[in-house]
Steps between C-alpha positions, in 0.01 A plus 500: 500500500294296255396785269710426193501126567119508476507716187753275329271201559223684315290533813334804657650654815232634739567799726266586788529871579435579867535877465313674784251219556660420835313802636788591729508161674805274489281209604275565200805534274623156603148360456507632143835329441360167617180540299696586184713189544189286548349652185805390300681830444862470391592832657377749761568864417528803727571867441797654678445869565391743766284805450817710526698301241223509241361855536489799738247606760329769295128561450527701178256397225769315305572291811144371519359189334295529183132581512274204436765246593500236770691726740338832405572801717797366694846645507769278359687514829199386700423219255855367497529532876204263530600266217870448565642179642729579796856414406559328833239238398653412167781265600250297702252493213779386267595224745139381517485490119814289491370266770192439287698450177401831340726758343510853641500816290459869573452819306768765547432872495831666576863395559447457875240231436741318266772516765264378769383204291859414412562482874229238555603293197221584256556299182316719247358849465169631372456839338147634539333673208535858634875440544542389136627849420750508790792386285768561768308282746460222244867512411599490868276203576614319186864551599448249782491228235167351603185436296300812420121481464380825346135608480434721200168663590458849350824443308562592139717275285783752537469503879510120512807515275666745743440257789631204300807697394567592865510131589731423212735783592526339842590171331173339602291313242292306756189703422128422488263766367142507627215652304298701747197727486534747785132515592360378834313288412583477130216443253536234233463740209809691615729199551639459145694190594584438134776753571691223681594333172634827365697560820660157474594553136604864539714467814607135493402407856237270653170676563210467736207682655459711811123480525272736690177375341237301686481125450746305291365508144781735398762277661381195305512704179847627590627144550366402159681801351829393657518661845782350705411687821165597651479733798176561693429686822416259782300539819337282764154643435364801314242540776773649720583820316863596456655734247515236224244242606236620252696362202679211675444126479417275791673165550236284331482735203876506459516119507217481246685747277814287510303191396325688220822652369682166504210330323495773235877477457480122463217531249704729273763228469673482162405476134404136442286301257592173671218311670515452872455146630147582615417649160632188330259290705222726380564450128229234489248775569563668165268472201537254213291354218239238587220316327180646640286261294573146383700509175493196275784389276455679165310790658624857457638703791276806555446776748194308610688186606835645612558776757776654705428403861680412820700281581820486294520134392435579134692705246530877546207721393726672243453189279122539472498674159746242366274218621165629373389339174727197533356150508533297817694177453355345815193483716522763774270493800341796671758640745804353323795731432603586146851374436794586274405200286164660420684785333660258254165403349 
């Protein structure tokens, strides 16, 4: 898995989250894998659960989705029954990822999902934001000794600390923490991605962003602020509605995001006051002091006959006050540069 190799090189690792965007079709799931690879994703992510491993079949009010949300009015069981990725597909999806040169990752939701993924050779585990508080699950997954990518949506600093401590108790310090706003879609004003820097300093691990916002403005900003990982939901087209398609990226958008993030990351660069080669070639375009009227030998330099103009063949404009009032020791034609020798008059 290239996760930490990418991070150590100072690059951003891009995760395409399939989630339930396969719409119950293995063919569509494999199409998503291929599209994600074509878009340039480093990793394809699934979620490994069933409706029965994540909740119970109960229609009580607390087992229904929130009012006003994307999935309003549904029972949790019904929603997860539709959204889950059949476990019998996952080894094949992983194999397709590997064939295409992509890493494979999945979120775990209970010990049976960890055990299943161990059985198919999964090389890392994701903890979804709602499972941030399931410390026993985190400790169990971390005990497998593989990288842990932990989304921290809805999490307090203490809850993130509990999750980090669980990994450390298991002897696992291969941790990446993702800032996440658990809204679907998330609005920019609620993102608070400046928190990433605090997470990195506070917990001592690489940080990134699990992003549910539309577009990629937040992802570019996150890269500038030091995100090492960016995860976005991925679909073939939002026109075909699935449980997560409304806030997912299509292939072209994902590829455009990667380009924008890499450009932003490159632009941040390092602290430098050294000219680039192209800048050095442009030095001639600076301003300098020139005679803007003919100046005869013995004539005084004035603001009327000397100005700061482009190009830069004369002395620097900072010498203007020093020059004014001095007597020219030579005839200077209109358009001639003022030289160091003129300062010695």
